[in-house]
N, C-alpha and C positions, 0 to 999 in steps of 0.2 A: 675600554668602554667606561664612560663616566658614570657616576652614581645616578644621574638623571636618566641616562640611557638604560641602565639596568632596571630602574624602576618602571620605565616604559615597557620593556620586554616582559617584565613580570605581569604588568597589567594586561598586555596583549595575550598572555597565556590563559587569561580568563575568557577569551573570545573564541567560540567554537565556529568552525565552518558549518554553515546551515545545511549542507548536503552530506558531508562526511561525519558531522557531529563529533569532531575532535578538535582540540586547540589548534589555531592557525600556526602557532609557533612549532608545535609538534609535527605539523604537516609541511613545514618548509615554505609557508606562504608569505612570511615576512621578508621582503626583499631588502629592507634597510630602514633605518631610523635616523632622522636629522633633527638636532635641537638648535633652533635659531635664537634670535634675540627677543626680549620682552615676552617670554613664555610661549613662543610659537614653535610647534612641532610638526614635522612632516613624516608620515609613515607610508612606505611603499609596499603595496600588497601584490603578490603574484597570483593571478587567477588561473584556474585550470583551462578556461576557454575565454576568448575575447568577448563572446556574447553572453557571459554569465548573467542569468536573469536575477540573481540574488545579490548583485554587487552593491546596490543601494542599502540593502539590509546589512551587509558587511561594513559598509562605510559608517552607518549609524552606530553599529555595535563597537567599532574601533574608536570612533569619536567619543562615545560615552565612557568607554573604559579608560582612555588616556586623559580626557578632560578632568576626570576626578582627582588627578594627582596634584599635589601642592605645586603652585607656581605655573601651571599650564593654563594658558588663556585661550589658545586657538590651536586646533588640530586640522592639518591638511592630510587627506588620504589620496594617494596617487595609485593608479592601477596599471599593471603591466601583465603580460601573458607569459605563462611558463613556457620554456622551450620544450621541444619533443623529448629531450633527455630528462628534463625535470619531471615531466608528466609521467614518463615511464618509471622513473625512480619512485615517484609517489604511488603509482599503481602497484608496484611490487611491495612497497611498505604496507599499503592498505591490505593487500592479499595476505601477506605474511602475518600481520598482526590480528586481522579480524576475520578473514576468510569469507566464503560465501555461505551457502546453506548449512554447511557443517558448523561454521561459527555460530550461526543463528540457533541451530538445534542444540548445540552444546550449552547455550545460554538458557535452554529449556523454556521457550515461550509457549503460550497456549496456541495450538494450531487448530483452526477450524476450516474444513473444506466445504464450500457451499455448492450443493449439487441440485440437479433437477432431472426429471425424466425426459423433458422436451424443452425446446427453446420457446421464448415468448412469454414465460411466466414471471419475468421480472427478477430472475436470479441475480444478475449483475447489479441491478438497482438495490436489491437487499444487501448484497455484499458491500457496495460502496457506502451505504448509509450506516450499516453496522460498524464499518471501519471508522467513519467519522464520529459516530456516537461514542465508541470506545476511546478514540483519541481525545475527545473532549472531557473525558474523566481523568485525563493525565497519563494514559497508557501510551507506550511507544508501539505504533501499529504499522504493519506492512501489508500490502495487498499484492499477491502474485496473480496476474490475470492469465490463467492457463486456458481460457476459452479462446483458442487460437484462431478459430474461424469467425467467431462473433465477438471479437475483442472490443467491448464497449466501455471498459473502465476509463480509458483516456477521455472519451466524450463525456462520460458522467462526471468526471472531475475537471473538465474544461482545460485539459492539458494538450498542447499541440507542439511540444518540443521533444527532441530525442534526448535520451540519457547521455551524460558525460562519460566518455571512455578514457580511462587512465591506464595505458599499457594494456595489461590483460585483465583489468578490472572495470566494471561499470558501476555508476552511481545511480540508485533509483531516483526517479523524479518525485519530488515532494509537493503535495497539494492538500490544502485543508488539514494540515498536520499529519498526513498519512504518506508513507513511502510506497511508491508504485513501480511496478515493472510489468510490461505488456508487449506483445508482438505488435500491437497497434502503434507503438512509438516508432516503428521502423518501416511502415508502409504508409502511402498516401491514403486519403479518405476514400477515394474511388478505386483503389487498387485491390483486386481480389488476391487473397493469400492462397496460391496454388502450390502448396508444398506437399510432398509425399511423406509418409510416416517417418522414415529415418531422419529427414530434415527437421520435422517438427520436434522429434525427440531430442535432436541435437540442440535446437534452439532453447528448449526448456531446460536441458542439461546446463547450458550456459547461464540461463537466468538463475538457476539454483546454485551453481558453483562459482560463477564469475561476478556476481552482483554483490557489492558491499552493502549488505542490509544494515549493518551496525547492530546495536543492542536493541532487541525487540521484546516487548511483553506479549504481543499477540501477532500472529501471522495468519491472514485470511487468504485462502486459495480459491479463486473463482474457477471451478471446474467446467469443462465443456459439458453441455447437456448430454444425457444418455449414459451408456455403459461401455463406451469405446475404449480403445487401447490406451489413449493418453490419460484418461481418467483413472484407469486401473493402474498404470505405471506410477502416476503421481501418488496415489493412495498407498502403493507399495513402498514408496520412498519414505512416507511419514505415517507408519502404521499406528502411532500413538496419537494421531490427530483425531478429531471428532467431526462427523459429517452433519451438516445442517441441510435438510432436504426442503426445497421450496416448491410449492404447488399453488394452483388456484383452486377455488371451491368446486370447479367442474369435476364430475366423476371421471370423465375421460382423462383429465390432467392428473388427477391423483392416482389413477390406476397405472399410468405410465411412470409417475414419480416413484411408485412402489418398487420398480425395478432398480432405481438408483439406490434406494435403501437396502435392498436385498444384495446388491453388489457389494456395498460396504460390509454388510454382515458376513457375506461369503469370504471376504478378505480379512475378517477379524477386526474390522474398524468399528469403533463405537459410534453410535448415532446420538448427537446432542439433542436432536428434536426436530420438529417440523414447523415451518413458517407458512401460513396461508396468506398469500399475497392477493391483492385485488379482491378482498373479501366482500366488499360492497362499495358502491359509489357514494361518496359523501359530497353532496352539493352545498353551495353556499347558503341555501335556504334552510339547511338543517335536516333535510330528508336523506335517508339512506336506502339505496336500491341495490339488491343483490343481483348485479348484472350477470354474473357467471354462476348463479345458483348458490347453494349453501351446503355446508357439511363436508366438503372435500378434505379440508385440513384435519378435521377430527377423525374422519374415516381413515386417512392415511396414517395418522399418529397411532390410532388404535391397532391398525393392521401391522404396524412395525413394532408395537409394544413400547412406544416412547411418548414423550410429552409433546403437546402442542405448545410451542414457545410463544405464539401470539398470532394475531390476525392484523394485516396491514390493509387499511381501506385505500381505495383508489380515489384520489382527490385531484383537483386542478393544480394545487401547489406541487404535488409529486410529479405530475406530468411536466409542468413548466420548469421545474428544477432540473429534470433530466435533459430538457432541450437546451438550457443555457449553461450546463456544465457546473452547476453548484448543487451538491447533494441537499435534499430537502432538510435534512437534520441541521445543516449549516445555514442554508439560505432562508428557510421558512420554518423555524423551530416550533412555531405555535400551531402548525398544521396538524390535523388528526393523524396523518400518515407519519409525520416526524415523531409525534408522541408515541405511537405504537412501535416504531423502529427503535427508539431509545429504550422502551420497556423490554423489547426482545434482547437488545444488547446486554441489558442488565440481568436478564434471566439465563444467559448462556451458562451451562454447567461448567464447573472448573475442569479444565482439560488435564488429562494425564500428560505429564511432562515427557517430551521425547528425549531419548538418550542416544539416538542413532544418527548416522550421517553416512549413508551408503550411496553409491553411484546409482543414477537412474537407469534401470534396465532398458536396453535398446531392443525393441522388438520390430521386426520387419512386418509390414502389412501385406 
């Protein structure tokens, strides 16, 4: 290997794969380097899949890293696809070095489980926007969509592609700076998820054990509404997480949401606080209308003996952002709802750091 080639390989070591977040040289993605005449260099990259959606980002990162070397005037980036054997070897390397949820928990991220007593209160919308808000402060954030029957995280983030599988490992899908995993990535939009309890537990077990989350500062778990078997099992897996309970101002909603808080308390799980969603309708004229009443969030927080983290108004920007798949914090940061969600993200109490990594208990329904 010539001195120039060595310099190029050193420069390529500074380029991380945008999905695995490790150097492409370490992952075996550099298929070859050719040095031509008059400062022309060709770099061959091996992609995990031919349809890699981040190939242009990789191209730009490689060109920037190599073009900065002395004497390099032009950089050609060629793409090829890994063989099945290369993918399997990469998957084994990823699993061995970084692991699934055990690796995540060993890194001791802050874990927040977002819960509600019933569906339709905007729990997933709150989860998605808290994740983006935290990511925009520089934190490495993951979202596990455990709401297996109402998996709306892919829609809220505008993602319609399946995760990349590498042998026995899966890579989370990244959008708006957040790493995502959801059952919604594996079913079509109009396909109902008709799985019995053991199948759902197995799927969540794979999401936790077989997904390469990488290094995380925060892991948000979007729990299914209510106090069912899956919610209990997930909370048992991460007992050092903190629960964020989402409700609307309606007395009926907050009374049902209290059961989710009591479930966490019965399991010895700390409650980070309460979020009152749809607290009022904020129209463009500046008027604020309490469409769903008032006081539910405060009543729930008082009943659980925790803080009210904040109130999120319902505005047109929040609704439109959910429809187009761009969280309002990212797409309409000046909206009243976006401001409230950023404040709530900043007010989350410091999480107790998890030191465990146990298998998800399988319970037949």
